[in-house]
C-alpha positions as CSV (number, residue, x, y, z in Angstrom):
1,M,0.0,0.0,0.0
2,G,1.0,3.6,-0.4
3,H,2.4,6.0,2.2
4,V,0.1,6.6,5.2
5,A,-0.2,10.3,5.9
6,P,0.1,12.0,9.3
7,R,-2.9,13.6,10.7
8,V,-4.1,16.6,8.7
9,R,-5.3,19.3,11.1
10,A,-7.6,21.4,9.1
11,A,-11.1,22.7,9.6
12,L,-13.8,21.3,7.4
13,T,-15.0,23.4,4.5
14,C,-18.6,23.7,3.4
15,A,-20.2,22.3,0.4
16,I,-21.8,19.8,-1.9
17,L,-23.9,17.9,-4.0
18,L,-26.3,17.4,-6.6
19,A,-28.4,19.1,-9.2
20,A,-31.2,18.3,-11.6
21,A,-33.1,18.5,-14.7
22,G,-31.7,20.4,-17.7
23,C,-28.0,19.6,-17.7
24,G,-26.1,22.7,-18.8
25,Q,-28.6,25.2,-17.4
26,Q,-26.9,25.5,-14.1
27,R,-23.4,27.0,-13.6
28,S,-20.6,24.8,-12.5
29,G,-19.2,25.7,-9.1
30,T,-19.3,24.8,-5.4
31,G,-22.0,24.8,-2.8
32,S,-21.9,26.7,0.5
33,G,-24.9,25.2,2.3
34,T,-23.3,23.6,5.3
35,S,-23.0,26.6,7.7
36,G,-26.0,25.2,9.6
37,D,-24.6,21.7,9.9
38,P,-25.4,20.7,13.5
39,I,-23.2,17.7,13.8
40,K,-20.0,18.6,11.9
41,A,-18.0,19.9,14.8
42,G,-19.0,17.0,17.0
43,L,-18.4,14.4,14.3
44,V,-14.9,15.7,13.5
45,A,-14.0,15.9,17.1
46,N,-15.2,12.3,17.7
47,L,-13.3,10.9,14.8
48,R,-10.1,12.7,15.7
49,K,-10.4,11.7,19.3
50,S,-10.5,8.1,18.0
51,G,-7.3,8.7,16.0
52,F,-8.8,9.4,12.6
53,D,-7.2,11.8,10.2
54,V,-9.9,14.1,8.7
55,S,-9.4,16.1,5.6
56,P,-11.8,18.8,4.2
57,G,-13.7,18.6,0.9
58,Y,-16.4,20.3,-1.1
59,A,-18.5,19.5,-4.1
60,R,-18.6,20.8,-7.6
61,L,-21.4,20.8,-10.1
62,Y,-20.4,19.1,-13.3
63,T,-22.2,20.4,-16.4
64,Q,-22.1,20.1,-20.2
65,Q,-19.9,23.1,-20.3
66,D,-17.3,21.4,-18.0
67,C,-17.2,18.6,-20.6
68,K,-16.2,21.0,-23.3
69,D,-13.9,23.1,-21.1
70,H,-12.2,20.4,-19.1
71,T,-13.1,16.7,-19.7
72,Y,-12.7,16.6,-23.4
73,P,-9.5,18.6,-23.5
74,K,-8.0,16.3,-20.8
75,L,-9.4,12.9,-21.8
76,K,-10.7,13.3,-25.4
77,N,-14.0,11.7,-24.1
78,C,-17.0,13.1,-22.3
79,Q,-17.9,9.6,-21.1
80,A,-21.4,9.6,-22.6
81,N,-22.8,11.9,-19.8
82,N,-26.5,11.8,-19.2
83,P,-28.0,15.2,-20.3
84,A,-31.2,14.7,-18.1
85,A,-29.4,16.2,-15.2
86,P,-25.9,17.6,-14.3
87,Y,-23.8,15.7,-11.8
88,V,-22.3,16.9,-8.6
89,V,-18.9,15.5,-7.8
90,P,-17.2,15.5,-4.4
91,V,-13.8,17.2,-4.5
92,V,-11.3,16.2,-1.8
93,K,-8.0,17.6,-0.5
94,T,-5.1,15.4,-1.4
95,W,-3.4,13.5,1.3
96,P,0.3,14.1,1.9
97,G,2.2,11.6,-0.3
98,E,-0.8,11.0,-2.6
99,Y,0.2,10.8,-6.2
100,V,-1.6,13.5,-8.3
101,D,-1.7,12.6,-12.0
102,P,-1.1,15.8,-14.0
103,A,-3.3,14.3,-16.7
104,M,-6.2,14.2,-14.4
105,T,-5.8,17.6,-12.8
106,N,-9.1,19.6,-13.4
107,A,-10.4,16.8,-15.7
108,F,-13.9,17.2,-14.2
109,G,-13.8,21.0,-13.7
110,A,-11.5,23.5,-12.2
111,T,-10.8,22.7,-8.5
112,R,-9.1,24.6,-5.7
113,P,-5.3,24.2,-5.5
114,G,-4.5,21.1,-3.6
115,Y,-7.8,19.5,-4.2
116,T,-8.9,16.8,-6.7
117,S,-12.1,15.2,-8.0
118,S,-10.4,11.9,-8.8
119,Y,-9.0,10.3,-5.6
120,R,-7.1,7.3,-4.3
121,L,-8.0,5.2,-1.3
122,E,-5.9,3.4,1.2
123,A,-7.6,0.3,2.5
124,G,-8.7,2.1,5.7
125,D,-9.9,5.3,4.0
126,A,-13.4,6.6,3.4
127,L,-15.2,9.4,1.7
128,V,-18.1,10.7,3.8
129,M,-21.0,12.9,2.5
130,Y,-24.1,13.9,4.3
131,G,-26.9,16.5,4.6
132,R,-30.4,17.4,3.5
133,M,-31.6,15.5,0.4
134,P,-33.2,17.5,-2.4
135,P,-37.0,18.2,-2.7
136,P,-39.2,15.4,-4.0
137,G,-38.4,14.2,-7.5
138,R,-38.2,11.1,-9.6
139,Y,-34.6,10.2,-9.0
140,M,-31.5,10.6,-7.0
141,G,-28.5,8.3,-6.7
142,L,-24.9,8.0,-5.7
143,Q,-22.3,5.9,-7.5
144,T,-18.5,5.5,-7.4
145,F,-16.5,4.2,-10.3
146,E,-13.0,3.0,-10.9
147,L,-11.6,5.8,-13.1
148,G,-8.2,4.6,-14.2
149,Q,-5.9,1.6,-13.8
150,Q,-2.5,0.5,-14.8
151,G,-2.1,-1.7,-17.9
152,R,-2.7,-1.8,-21.6
153,W,-5.3,-3.6,-23.7
154,K,-4.3,-6.5,-25.9
155,A,-4.4,-6.1,-29.7
156,G,-6.8,-9.1,-29.9
157,D,-9.4,-7.4,-27.6
158,Y,-9.2,-4.2,-29.6
159,L,-9.6,-6.0,-32.9
160,K,-12.5,-8.1,-31.6
161,W,-14.6,-5.0,-30.8
162,Q,-13.4,-3.2,-33.9
163,R,-14.9,-6.0,-36.0
164,K,-17.9,-6.7,-33.9
165,T,-19.5,-3.3,-33.3
166,D,-19.6,0.2,-34.7
167,V,-21.9,1.5,-32.0
168,V,-19.1,3.3,-30.0
169,P,-16.1,4.7,-31.9
170,M,-13.0,2.8,-30.8
171,Q,-11.1,5.8,-29.5
172,Y,-13.7,6.1,-26.7
173,L,-13.5,2.4,-25.7
174,F,-9.7,2.0,-25.7
175,D,-7.6,5.0,-24.7
176,T,-4.9,5.9,-22.2
177,I,-4.3,8.5,-19.5
178,P,-3.3,10.9,-21.0
179,P,-5.1,10.1,-24.2
180,D,-3.3,8.9,-27.3
181,G,-0.3,8.2,-25.1
182,R,1.9,5.7,-26.9
183,K,4.1,5.3,-23.9
184,S,1.4,5.6,-21.2
185,D,0.8,2.5,-19.1
186,R,-2.5,3.7,-17.6
187,T,-5.9,3.2,-19.2
188,Q,-9.3,4.9,-18.9
189,S,-11.7,2.6,-17.0
190,F,-14.8,4.4,-15.8
191,S,-16.2,1.1,-14.6
192,S,-18.9,0.3,-12.0
193,L,-18.0,-1.2,-8.6
194,G,-21.5,-2.3,-7.6
195,D,-25.1,-1.2,-7.5
196,I,-26.1,2.4,-7.1
197,V,-27.4,3.8,-3.8
198,N,-30.6,5.5,-5.1
199,N,-33.8,6.9,-3.7
200,V,-35.6,3.5,-3.9
201,G,-32.9,1.8,-1.8
202,M,-32.9,4.7,0.6
203,K,-36.7,4.5,1.0
204,R,-36.5,0.8,1.7
205,Q,-34.0,1.2,4.5
206,S,-34.9,4.5,6.1
207,G,-38.2,5.6,4.7
208,Y,-39.0,8.4,2.2
209,S,-35.7,10.2,1.8
210,F,-36.3,13.3,-0.4
211,D,-36.0,16.4,1.8
212,K,-34.6,14.4,4.7
213,D,-31.1,14.1,6.2
214,R,-29.1,11.1,4.8
215,Y,-25.5,10.0,5.2
216,F,-23.1,8.2,2.8
217,I,-19.9,6.4,3.3
218,V,-17.7,5.2,0.4
219,T,-15.0,2.8,1.7
220,P,-13.1,-0.5,0.9
221,S,-13.1,-1.4,4.6
222,A,-15.8,-2.8,6.8
223,T,-13.7,-1.8,9.8
224,T,-13.6,1.9,8.8
225,D,-17.3,1.8,8.0
226,R,-18.2,0.5,11.4
227,A,-16.0,3.2,13.1
228,V,-17.5,6.1,11.0
229,R,-21.0,4.8,11.7
230,R,-20.4,4.8,15.4
231,A,-19.1,8.3,15.2
232,L,-22.2,9.4,13.3
233,Q,-24.5,7.6,15.7
234,A,-22.8,9.3,18.6
235,Q,-24.1,12.5,17.1
236,G,-27.6,11.2,17.1
237,V,-27.8,9.9,13.5
238,P,-30.2,6.9,13.2
239,A,-28.4,3.8,11.9
240,D,-31.0,3.4,9.1
241,D,-30.1,6.8,7.7
242,I,-26.5,5.8,6.9
243,F,-25.7,4.1,3.6
244,T,-22.4,2.5,2.7
245,E,-21.1,2.1,-0.9
246,Q,-18.8,-0.8,-0.5
247,I,-15.6,-1.0,-2.6
248,P,-15.2,-4.7,-3.3
249,D,-11.8,-6.4,-3.2
250,R,-12.3,-8.4,-6.4
251,D,-14.7,-9.2,-9.2
252,S,-15.2,-12.1,-11.6
253,H,-12.0,-11.0,-13.6
254,G,-9.7,-10.6,-10.6
255,E,-8.5,-8.2,-8.0
256,I,-9.9,-4.6,-7.9
257,G,-6.8,-2.6,-7.2
258,P,-4.2,-2.1,-6.1
259,L,-5.3,0.5,-3.5
260,G,-3.0,3.1,-2.1
261,M,-1.6,6.5,-2.7
262,G,1.1,5.6,-5.3
263,R,1.2,6.2,-9.0
264,N,0.2,2.7,-9.9
265,A,-2.9,2.6,-7.6
266,I,-6.3,2.8,-9.1
267,D,-8.2,6.0,-8.6
268,F,-11.9,6.7,-8.1
269,F,-14.6,9.1,-9.1
270,T,-17.9,9.6,-7.2
271,A,-21.0,11.4,-8.5
272,F,-24.5,12.2,-7.1
273,R,-27.3,12.9,-9.5
274,Y,-30.7,14.4,-8.8
275,A,-33.2,14.4,-11.6
276,L,-36.7,15.7,-12.4
277,P,-38.3,17.5,-9.4
278,D,-41.9,16.7,-8.9
279,P,-44.6,19.1,-10.3
280,G,-44.8,22.1,-8.0
281,Q,-41.3,21.5,-6.6
282,E,-39.4,23.3,-9.2
283,Q,-38.9,26.5,-7.2
284,A,-37.8,24.6,-4.1
285,A,-35.5,22.4,-6.2
286,E,-33.9,25.5,-7.7
287,K,-33.4,27.0,-4.2
288,W,-31.9,23.7,-3.0
289,R,-29.5,23.5,-6.0
290,S,-28.4,27.1,-5.5
291,N,-27.1,26.3,-2.0
292,P,-27.1,22.5,-1.3
293,P,-27.0,21.8,2.4
294,M,-24.4,19.0,2.3
295,T,-21.0,18.3,3.9
296,V,-18.1,16.2,2.5
297,M,-15.0,15.0,4.1
298,R,-12.3,12.4,3.7
299,V,-11.2,10.3,6.6
300,R,-8.4,7.7,7.3
301,A,-8.6,5.1,10.1
302,P,-5.8,4.7,12.6
303,S,-4.2,1.3,13.2
304,S,-5.9,1.3,16.6
305,A,-9.3,0.9,14.8
306,G,-8.3,-2.8,14.2
307,P,-7.3,-4.9,11.2
308,V,-8.8,-3.8,7.9
309,H,-11.5,-6.1,6.7
310,R,-12.0,-5.7,3.0
311,Y,-15.4,-6.3,1.5
312,G,-15.8,-9.4,-0.5
313,P,-16.3,-9.9,-4.3
314,L,-18.5,-7.7,-6.4
315,T,-22.0,-8.8,-7.1
316,Y,-24.8,-7.1,-8.9
317,A,-28.5,-7.6,-7.9
318,K,-30.7,-9.6,-10.3
319,R,-32.9,-7.4,-12.5
320,T,-36.5,-8.1,-13.3
321,A,-39.0,-6.8,-15.9
322,D,-42.5,-7.3,-17.2
323,S,-42.1,-9.0,-20.6
324,E,-42.9,-6.8,-23.6
325,T,-43.0,-9.7,-26.0
326,R,-46.8,-9.5,-26.3
327,L,-46.3,-6.0,-27.9
328,A,-43.9,-7.1,-30.6
329,G,-46.6,-7.4,-33.3
330,D,-48.1,-4.0,-32.3
331,M,-44.7,-2.4,-32.6
332,A,-44.1,-3.9,-36.1
333,N,-47.5,-2.5,-37.2
334,L,-46.5,0.9,-35.7
335,I,-43.2,0.9,-37.6
336,S,-45.1,0.1,-40.8
337,A,-47.6,2.9,-40.2
338,V,-44.8,5.4,-39.5
339,C,-43.0,4.4,-42.7
340,D,-46.2,4.8,-44.7
341,R,-47.0,8.2,-43.2
342,V,-43.5,9.6,-43.6
343,R,-43.3,8.5,-47.2
344,G,-46.9,9.6,-48.0
345,T,-47.1,12.9,-46.1
346,A,-43.5,14.2,-45.9
347,H,-42.5,12.5,-49.3
348,L,-39.2,11.2,-47.9
349,R,-37.4,8.1,-49.1
350,A,-37.3,5.2,-46.7
351,E,-34.0,3.5,-46.2
352,D,-35.1,0.9,-43.6
353,C,-38.8,0.2,-44.2
354,T,-38.5,-3.5,-45.0
355,R,-39.8,-6.7,-43.4
356,P,-38.0,-8.0,-41.5
357,L,-36.3,-4.8,-40.4
358,P,-32.6,-4.6,-40.9
359,E,-30.5,-5.5,-37.8
360,S,-28.8,-2.1,-38.3
361,T,-32.0,-0.4,-37.1
362,K,-31.6,-1.8,-33.5
363,L,-30.2,0.3,-30.8
364,A,-27.6,-1.8,-29.1
365,D,-27.7,-2.7,-25.4
366,P,-24.0,-2.7,-24.3
367,V,-24.7,-5.1,-21.4
368,R,-27.1,-7.5,-23.1
369,D,-25.4,-7.6,-26.4
370,Y,-21.7,-7.2,-25.5
371,G,-21.4,-7.9,-21.8
372,W,-19.9,-4.5,-21.1
373,T,-20.0,-4.3,-17.3
374,G,-17.3,-3.2,-14.8
375,P,-15.7,-6.5,-14.4
376,Y,-15.4,-7.3,-18.1
377,C,-14.1,-3.8,-18.9
378,R,-11.5,-3.9,-16.1
379,G,-10.4,-7.3,-17.2
380,I,-9.4,-6.2,-20.7
381,N,-8.4,-2.5,-19.9
382,M,-11.5,-1.1,-21.7
383,N,-13.4,2.1,-20.9
384,C,-16.9,1.0,-19.6
385,L,-18.2,4.6,-20.0
386,G,-19.8,4.7,-16.6
387,D,-21.9,1.5,-16.7
388,Q,-24.6,1.4,-14.2
389,Q,-27.3,-1.0,-12.8
390,D,-30.3,1.2,-12.3
391,A,-31.2,1.7,-16.0
392,A,-31.6,-0.2,-19.2
393,Y,-29.4,1.6,-21.7
394,F,-29.7,1.4,-25.5
395,L,-27.4,3.2,-27.9
396,A,-27.3,3.9,-31.7
397,P,-24.0,4.3,-33.7
398,P,-23.0,7.7,-35.0
399,L,-25.4,8.9,-37.7
400,P,-24.9,11.8,-40.1
401,L,-27.3,14.8,-40.1
402,D,-26.0,17.2,-42.7
403,S,-27.5,15.7,-45.9
404,G,-31.1,16.1,-45.0
405,Q,-31.4,12.8,-43.1
406,V,-34.4,12.3,-40.8
407,Y,-34.4,9.6,-38.1
408,A,-37.4,8.1,-36.4
409,V,-36.9,6.3,-33.1
410,V,-39.7,3.9,-32.3
411,D,-40.1,1.7,-29.1
412,T,-42.2,0.8,-26.2
413,L,-42.4,3.6,-23.5
414,A,-41.2,1.8,-20.4
415,T,-43.0,4.1,-18.1
416,E,-46.2,2.9,-19.7
417,T,-45.3,-0.9,-19.8
418,G,-44.5,-0.9,-16.0
419,N,-40.7,-1.2,-16.6
420,A,-39.4,2.3,-15.7
421,T,-39.8,5.1,-13.2
422,Y,-38.7,7.5,-15.9
423,S,-37.3,7.2,-19.4
424,A,-35.2,9.6,-21.4
425,L,-34.2,9.7,-25.1
426,S,-31.1,11.7,-25.6
427,V,-29.0,13.3,-28.4
428,N,-25.3,12.8,-28.1
429,D,-22.6,14.6,-30.0
430,A,-20.5,11.7,-31.4
431,S,-17.4,14.0,-31.9
432,L,-17.2,14.5,-28.1
433,L,-19.2,11.5,-26.8
434,A,-21.3,14.1,-25.0
435,G,-25.0,14.2,-24.2
436,V,-26.3,17.5,-25.4
437,A,-30.1,17.2,-25.3
438,N,-32.9,15.1,-23.8
439,V,-36.5,14.2,-24.5
440,L,-38.3,12.9,-21.4
441,D,-41.1,10.4,-21.1
442,T,-43.5,13.2,-20.3
443,T,-42.9,14.4,-23.9
444,L,-42.8,10.9,-25.4
445,K,-46.1,9.9,-23.8
446,G,-48.9,9.9,-26.3
447,S,-46.6,10.4,-29.3
448,A,-47.9,7.3,-31.0
449,D,-51.6,8.1,-30.4
450,G,-51.9,9.4,-34.0
451,Y,-51.7,5.8,-35.2
452,A,-54.3,4.5,-32.7
453,K,-56.8,3.6,-35.5
454,S,-54.3,1.1,-37.1
455,V,-52.1,0.1,-34.1
456,R,-53.3,-1.6,-30.9
457,N,-51.9,-0.4,-27.6
458,S,-50.6,2.8,-29.2
459,G,-50.4,4.4,-25.7
460,K,-47.6,2.0,-24.8
461,F,-45.3,3.2,-27.5
462,F,-43.5,6.4,-28.6
463,V,-42.4,7.8,-31.9
464,H,-39.8,10.6,-32.0
465,Y,-37.9,12.2,-34.9
466,F,-34.5,13.8,-35.1
467,T,-33.2,16.0,-37.9
468,R,-31.6,19.3,-38.6
469,D,-35.0,21.0,-39.4
470,C,-38.3,19.6,-38.3
471,A,-40.2,21.6,-40.8
472,V,-39.8,18.8,-43.3
473,L,-42.1,16.7,-41.2
474,R,-45.0,19.1,-41.2
475,G,-48.3,17.3,-41.2
476,L,-47.2,14.1,-39.5
477,P,-49.1,13.0,-36.4
478,G,-47.9,14.9,-33.3
479,W,-45.8,17.4,-35.3
480,P,-43.9,19.5,-34.2
481,K,-43.9,18.1,-30.6
482,N,-42.7,14.7,-31.8
483,C,-39.6,16.1,-33.4
484,T,-36.3,17.5,-32.1
485,S,-34.4,19.9,-34.4
486,I,-30.7,19.3,-33.9
487,S,-29.2,22.7,-34.7
488,T,-25.6,23.4,-35.6
489,Q,-25.4,25.3,-32.3
490,L,-26.3,22.1,-30.5
491,L,-24.2,19.8,-32.7
492,P,-21.8,21.4,-35.2
493,S,-21.9,20.7,-38.9
494,H,-19.4,18.4,-40.5
495,L,-18.2,21.5,-42.4
496,D,-17.3,23.4,-39.2
497,T,-13.5,23.2,-39.1
498,T,-13.4,25.2,-35.8
499,A,-15.6,22.9,-33.8
500,Q,-14.3,21.0,-30.8
501,G,-14.0,17.2,-31.0
502,D,-13.0,14.6,-33.5
503,P,-13.3,16.1,-37.0
504,A,-14.3,12.7,-38.5
505,L,-17.4,12.7,-36.3
506,H,-18.5,16.2,-36.7
507,G,-22.1,16.4,-37.9
508,K,-23.0,13.0,-36.4
509,F,-25.2,12.3,-33.5
510,M,-25.9,9.2,-31.4
511,A,-29.4,8.5,-30.1
512,A,-29.6,6.8,-26.6
513,L,-32.5,5.6,-24.6
514,R,-32.4,5.1,-20.9
515,D,-35.1,3.4,-18.9
516,Y,-34.6,4.1,-15.2
517,V,-35.5,1.9,-12.2
518,K,-38.2,-0.8,-12.6
519,P,-41.0,0.1,-10.2
520,G,-40.9,-2.1,-7.1
521,T,-37.2,-2.6,-7.4
522,E,-34.0,-0.6,-6.9
523,H,-32.6,-1.5,-10.3
524,G,-33.1,-0.9,-14.0
525,P,-35.3,-3.4,-15.9
526,D,-34.0,-6.6,-17.2
527,S,-33.5,-5.5,-20.8
528,S,-33.8,-9.0,-22.2
529,K,-37.5,-8.8,-21.6
530,L,-37.8,-5.4,-23.3
531,L,-38.3,-4.8,-27.0
532,Y,-35.3,-3.3,-28.8
533,P,-35.7,0.4,-29.8
534,R,-35.5,0.9,-33.6
535,I,-34.1,3.9,-35.5
536,L,-35.3,4.3,-39.0
537,T,-33.5,6.4,-41.6
538,F,-35.3,8.6,-44.1
539,T,-33.8,10.9,-46.7
540,Q,-35.0,13.9,-48.7
541,P,-35.2,13.7,-52.5
542,G,-32.4,15.7,-54.1
543,K,-30.2,15.8,-51.0
């Protein structure tokens, strides 16, 4: 393990967390909402009396602009961020002796000198965050990822995925830290370490948790977890209000590590996301976001706390879903109706309106189709792009926009089939691998109703179009609500030589569908029981 730092005698700083719908609409920065924290002084005193080192931290809102200003310049990859809500990342003060990778400095937004948003852990370390949760909404969740690890991928693994899929451009799946580093021996990982602590899990353990005080510990050590829990409970915190995100010692492909402060140790990244305030809660949510009442700190257990007991192997909870197989015929009829209407009303040429539909029309499920979860990605030194367990995730390959193409995405609406708490269809800039716009289930609902006379169960489906200019679809059912115009301000043209990102991918977008949290569970639906989303291509005559 790396060097064990002496006690850091510093007062805690204020801050942290979250933020919500409309990623990019909030400014990045730090919170200052912990001045009324009633337990901070007692908690720190208790921990230090027990021999713990305590180091201050704060939180920083991570937005779309941070991707452009910091993440892409540093990593050449925005990691397929979810545009439904910005993220808040805890920023911690580095321990004495902790290796700070210059390639990761400010990679997720500018931080104060001596602080970092990617951090290392000794076996007895923990990240602690607590405070008042946001106002009622449809989702909140905390997740920690392995961010980077030593090693290089094998040529065989690279070639396998280069041949097998074109869904994600290869430079996003296999790259180094720093990127394009021929001599670098460290790879981007961004891989999950377990299930997410979300609002459903919080409710099951401690009751309804929005607008309540809740406490989070991220640690590799059951020993440290018990000690921090005792310190929190000594301040009057109920045991059920404390949640631990356990860093496992291994997964199905081997050891997760090494831990420590040294250059070769893995590093971590933690994010908390709050999405979609309930109707009538928008003002309260904005007030909460403007000054989130949260505290963050980093702690290190002394040897007197006892031997470190690492958590065991990584396991993911089993997912469930209500089978959508019964709707397959209705979906096929809907797709035929959409094809007929687009050709007859908008007079567009259909590229994909055949039976059976071409396989290329399917949006891929990286987990179901390729097995891309944290253990697999770590095992071959591949970037997992922030895989998670509380959503089914479907992704289309980069598709061009600048020659008059029109794309129709058709699928079941999981919120109407009982398989999601919320769903979101997003636009991603392929040249950055960045989410830039989102269409929520509240907009998608009813979008297939215009086909109800010829399609059964039309209310359980959605139809949505993407193109540069939605005027071409005038007269189609649901127009213009059922169409998103992807402007060159949102996603630059392939002719824009000044645009940021990979020039070969300018003017191309990637559609993604996320179905979050199967009702009655803490996890995303079992995607094997869902129908695949389809993306149909239409072109304009003369273009």
